[in-house]
C-alpha positions as CSV (number, residue, x, y, z in Angstrom):
1,X,27.0,8.2,-23.7
2,X,24.5,8.1,-26.3
3,X,21.7,9.1,-23.9
4,X,19.7,6.3,-24.2
5,X,17.4,4.7,-21.5
6,X,19.3,1.2,-21.8
7,X,22.3,-0.6,-20.4
8,X,24.7,-2.4,-22.8
9,X,25.5,-5.9,-23.3
10,X,27.1,-8.2,-25.7
11,X,26.7,-11.9,-26.7
12,X,28.1,-14.1,-29.4
13,X,27.9,-17.4,-31.1
14,X,31.0,-19.5,-31.8
15,X,30.4,-20.5,-35.4
16,X,31.4,-19.6,-39.0
17,X,28.2,-17.6,-40.3
18,X,29.0,-18.7,-43.8
19,X,29.2,-22.6,-43.3
20,X,26.5,-23.3,-40.4
21,X,23.0,-23.6,-40.7
22,X,22.5,-20.0,-39.9
23,X,18.7,-20.2,-39.3
24,X,18.9,-22.9,-37.1
25,X,21.9,-21.8,-35.0
26,X,20.2,-18.2,-34.3
27,X,16.8,-19.7,-33.4
28,X,18.7,-22.1,-31.0
29,X,20.5,-19.4,-29.4
30,X,17.1,-17.2,-29.4
31,X,15.5,-20.1,-27.4
32,X,18.5,-20.0,-25.0
33,X,18.1,-16.1,-24.1
34,X,14.3,-16.4,-24.3
35,X,13.9,-15.7,-20.5
36,X,16.6,-12.8,-20.5
37,X,13.5,-10.3,-20.8
38,X,15.8,-7.2,-20.3
39,X,18.0,-8.4,-23.0
40,X,17.0,-6.9,-26.5
41,X,19.2,-8.2,-29.3
42,X,20.4,-6.4,-32.5
43,X,22.6,-7.1,-35.5
44,X,26.4,-7.0,-35.2
45,X,29.2,-9.1,-36.9
46,X,27.9,-12.1,-38.8
47,X,24.3,-11.4,-38.1
48,X,21.8,-9.1,-40.1
49,X,18.0,-8.3,-40.3
50,X,17.1,-11.9,-41.2
51,X,18.7,-13.2,-38.1
52,X,16.7,-10.5,-36.0
53,X,13.6,-11.9,-37.7
54,X,14.4,-15.1,-36.4
55,X,15.1,-14.0,-32.8
56,X,12.0,-11.7,-32.8
57,X,9.9,-14.8,-34.0
58,X,11.3,-17.1,-31.0
59,X,11.3,-14.3,-28.4
60,X,9.0,-11.4,-29.5
61,X,11.7,-8.9,-28.8
62,X,14.6,-7.9,-31.2
63,X,15.8,-4.8,-33.0
64,X,17.3,-4.2,-36.5
65,X,14.2,-6.0,-37.9
66,X,13.4,-6.4,-41.4
67,X,11.0,-3.6,-43.1
68,X,8.6,-6.2,-43.6
69,X,8.3,-6.6,-39.6
70,X,8.2,-2.9,-39.0
71,X,11.8,-2.6,-38.3
72,X,14.5,-0.3,-39.4
73,X,17.1,-2.2,-41.0
74,X,20.5,-0.9,-39.6
75,X,22.7,-2.2,-42.2
76,X,20.5,-1.2,-45.3
77,X,20.4,2.3,-44.0
78,X,24.0,2.4,-42.9
79,X,23.2,3.9,-39.4
80,X,26.5,3.2,-37.9
81,X,28.4,4.7,-41.0
82,X,26.2,7.7,-40.9
83,X,27.3,8.5,-37.5
84,X,31.0,7.8,-38.4
85,X,30.5,10.6,-40.9
86,X,28.8,12.9,-38.7
87,X,31.6,12.5,-36.3
88,X,34.4,13.1,-38.8
89,X,32.4,16.2,-39.9
90,X,32.7,17.5,-36.4
91,X,36.3,16.5,-35.6
92,X,37.7,18.0,-38.9
93,X,37.4,21.4,-37.5
94,X,39.6,20.9,-34.4
95,X,42.6,19.9,-36.7
96,X,41.7,22.4,-39.7
97,X,41.0,19.8,-42.1
98,X,38.8,20.5,-45.3
99,X,36.9,17.3,-46.0
100,X,36.3,18.4,-49.6
101,X,39.4,16.9,-51.5
102,X,40.6,15.1,-48.3
103,X,42.0,11.5,-48.6
104,X,40.0,8.8,-46.9
105,X,41.0,5.2,-45.9
106,X,38.7,2.5,-44.7
107,X,39.9,-0.6,-43.0
108,X,36.9,-3.1,-43.5
109,X,34.7,-2.4,-46.6
110,X,31.7,-4.1,-45.1
111,X,28.3,-2.9,-43.2
112,X,29.8,-0.1,-41.6
113,X,32.8,0.8,-44.3
114,X,30.6,0.8,-47.4
115,X,27.9,3.5,-46.1
116,X,30.6,5.6,-44.5
117,X,32.4,5.7,-47.7
118,X,29.4,6.9,-49.3
119,X,28.5,9.6,-46.9
120,X,31.7,10.8,-46.8
121,X,32.1,11.0,-50.6
122,X,29.0,13.2,-50.5
123,X,31.3,15.7,-48.2
124,X,33.9,15.6,-51.3
125,X,36.2,13.1,-49.5
126,X,38.3,10.7,-52.0
127,X,38.6,7.1,-51.0
128,X,42.1,6.2,-51.8
129,X,42.3,2.5,-49.9
130,X,40.0,0.1,-48.4
131,X,40.4,-3.6,-47.3
132,X,38.4,-6.7,-46.4
133,X,39.6,-10.3,-45.1
134,X,41.4,-10.9,-48.4
135,X,43.5,-7.9,-48.7
136,X,43.6,-4.2,-49.6
137,X,43.3,-2.1,-52.7
138,X,44.7,1.2,-53.4
139,X,44.7,4.2,-55.6
140,X,46.0,7.6,-54.9
141,X,44.0,9.2,-57.4
142,X,40.8,7.7,-55.7
143,X,38.6,4.6,-56.0
144,X,34.9,4.5,-57.5
145,X,32.9,3.7,-54.5
146,X,29.8,2.3,-56.3
147,X,31.9,0.1,-58.7
148,X,33.9,-1.2,-55.5
149,X,30.7,-2.1,-53.9
150,X,29.5,-3.8,-57.1
151,X,32.8,-5.8,-57.0
152,X,32.7,-6.5,-53.4
153,X,29.1,-7.9,-53.5
154,X,29.6,-9.9,-56.8
155,X,33.0,-11.5,-56.5
156,X,33.5,-11.4,-52.6
157,X,36.5,-9.2,-52.2
158,X,37.7,-5.5,-53.0
159,X,40.9,-6.9,-54.5
160,X,39.2,-7.9,-57.5
161,X,38.7,-4.2,-58.5
162,X,40.7,-3.5,-61.6
163,X,41.7,0.1,-61.2
164,X,44.1,-0.2,-58.5
165,X,47.0,-1.6,-56.5
166,X,46.3,-4.8,-54.5
167,X,48.2,-4.6,-51.0
168,X,48.3,-6.6,-48.0
169,X,45.7,-5.8,-45.4
170,X,48.3,-4.7,-42.8
171,X,50.2,-2.5,-45.6
172,X,46.7,-0.5,-45.6
173,X,48.1,1.4,-42.4
174,X,51.0,2.8,-44.3
175,X,48.8,4.5,-46.9
176,X,49.3,8.2,-46.5
177,X,45.8,9.6,-45.8
178,X,44.2,12.3,-44.2
179,X,41.4,10.2,-42.5
180,X,41.8,6.6,-41.4
181,X,38.7,4.6,-40.4
182,X,39.2,1.2,-38.8
183,X,35.6,-0.4,-39.5
184,X,36.3,-4.4,-39.0
185,X,38.0,-6.1,-36.0
186,X,39.4,-5.3,-32.8
187,X,43.0,-4.3,-32.2
188,X,44.0,-3.5,-35.6
189,X,46.0,-0.7,-34.5
190,X,48.1,-1.4,-31.4
191,X,51.5,-0.5,-29.8
192,X,53.5,-2.6,-32.4
193,X,52.2,-0.9,-35.4
194,X,50.7,2.5,-34.5
195,X,53.9,4.2,-35.5
196,X,53.4,3.6,-39.2
197,X,50.0,4.9,-39.5
198,X,50.2,8.2,-41.8
199,X,47.0,9.9,-40.9
200,X,45.7,13.2,-39.6
201,X,42.4,12.0,-37.9
202,X,41.2,8.5,-36.9
203,X,37.3,7.9,-36.5
204,X,36.7,4.6,-34.8
205,X,34.0,2.8,-36.9
206,X,34.6,-0.6,-35.3
207,X,34.3,-1.7,-31.7
208,X,37.8,-1.3,-29.8
209,X,39.7,-1.1,-33.2
210,X,42.7,0.4,-31.6
211,X,44.2,-0.5,-28.3
212,X,44.0,2.2,-25.4
213,X,48.0,2.4,-25.3
214,X,48.1,3.0,-29.3
215,X,45.3,5.6,-28.7
216,X,47.8,7.5,-26.6
217,X,50.6,7.0,-28.8
218,X,48.8,8.4,-31.9
219,X,47.6,11.3,-30.0
220,X,51.1,12.0,-28.8
221,X,52.1,12.0,-32.5
222,X,49.4,14.5,-33.1
223,X,46.9,12.3,-34.8
224,X,43.6,13.1,-33.5
225,X,41.4,9.7,-32.5
226,X,37.8,9.9,-31.6
227,X,36.8,6.6,-29.8
228,X,34.5,4.0,-30.7
229,X,31.6,4.3,-28.3
230,X,31.4,8.1,-29.6
231,X,31.9,7.7,-33.3
232,X,30.1,4.4,-33.9
233,X,27.0,4.8,-31.8
234,X,24.7,5.2,-34.8
235,X,23.7,1.8,-34.6
236,X,22.7,1.5,-31.0
237,X,21.0,4.8,-31.4
238,X,18.8,3.5,-34.3
239,X,18.1,0.3,-32.4
240,X,16.7,2.3,-29.5
241,X,14.6,4.6,-31.8
242,X,13.2,1.4,-33.4
243,X,12.5,-0.3,-30.0
244,X,10.5,3.0,-28.9
245,X,8.6,3.0,-32.2
246,X,10.4,5.8,-34.1
247,X,11.0,5.9,-37.7
248,X,14.3,6.1,-39.8
249,X,14.0,9.9,-40.2
250,X,13.9,10.3,-36.5
251,X,16.8,7.8,-35.9
252,X,18.9,9.7,-38.4
253,X,18.2,13.0,-36.8
254,X,18.9,11.7,-33.4
255,X,22.5,10.2,-34.8
256,X,23.2,13.6,-35.9
257,X,22.1,15.4,-33.1
258,X,23.8,13.1,-30.5
259,X,27.0,12.3,-32.1
260,X,27.7,16.1,-33.1
261,X,27.1,17.2,-29.7
262,X,29.1,14.5,-28.0
263,X,32.1,15.0,-30.5
264,X,32.1,18.7,-29.7
265,X,32.0,18.1,-26.0
266,X,34.5,15.9,-25.8
267,X,37.1,17.5,-28.3
268,X,36.5,20.9,-26.5
269,X,37.8,19.4,-23.5
270,X,40.5,17.5,-25.0
271,X,41.8,20.5,-26.4
272,X,41.4,22.9,-23.3
273,X,42.5,20.5,-21.0
274,X,45.1,18.8,-23.0
275,X,43.7,15.3,-22.0
276,X,43.4,12.2,-24.1
277,X,40.0,11.6,-26.0
278,X,39.3,8.3,-24.6
279,X,39.7,9.2,-21.0
280,X,37.9,12.3,-21.6
281,X,34.9,10.3,-23.1
282,X,34.8,7.9,-20.3
283,X,34.9,10.6,-17.9
284,X,31.9,12.3,-19.2
285,X,29.9,9.1,-19.8
286,X,30.5,8.0,-16.1
287,X,29.0,11.4,-15.0
288,X,26.1,10.7,-17.0
289,X,25.4,7.3,-15.6
290,X,26.0,8.6,-11.9
291,X,23.4,11.2,-12.6
292,X,21.0,8.9,-14.0
293,X,21.6,6.5,-10.9
294,X,20.9,9.4,-8.5
295,X,17.5,10.0,-10.1
296,X,16.8,6.5,-9.5
297,X,18.0,6.5,-5.7
298,X,20.6,4.0,-6.7
299,X,23.4,6.0,-5.2
């Protein structure tokens, strides 16, 4: 979907990143995949630029490396969050929403949520609620994003922010908002709770944060949902740019052009053909894969 000359794959390590000897565990993992030459590791939940540096030291291949190793640090530059903000800026036109002054709620104030909040605040959006694993914080008049980031980094949770109401993480769905961005774990919105979401637009910052049935239920309620692999591709786009020797500037330009084009193509089709966003996006992605396979005489 992102127009990259790569396939896709995921791997995981079953361990608590806060309690294990992280460097030793990461290096052991890296040695285990050393001979999987086509697999290029990149950072995701629980890993960061330092983790990629350890993997690169063991295997001579990884992306999302620290600047000191010539990499483009995805989390530091907020690559995924930047793409989510670009996506929201395109999608707003399809529901006649002015982002300037619009309310924003972000589930998961981490490596995706924090930069997303910053980028969307630059467009005039007001962050009214956000959460982490300890709970949620809400203020209908708006939260100070920089202060919230400081509190999160010094105390470990947004719930320690003073000028707001502390809620349960699950209560965040019921906060009246214009744009809701799930940016943490999978299946946060499902068939059991999708009816309580009070929003106009959902941009999926995390991977599979909304179940497919819940996406359809939201769409039928008039809530536009842009699927994850369209909206949150900023990270993998940046990883590919780094792998091919590009710069941070090139990555940002590529994120903006790719996600803008994809969001427009999908939503034009959704509204003209009365289809669901995910089905439409999957159909377009499959067409692109089939064309690529034809060029290589695979079909």
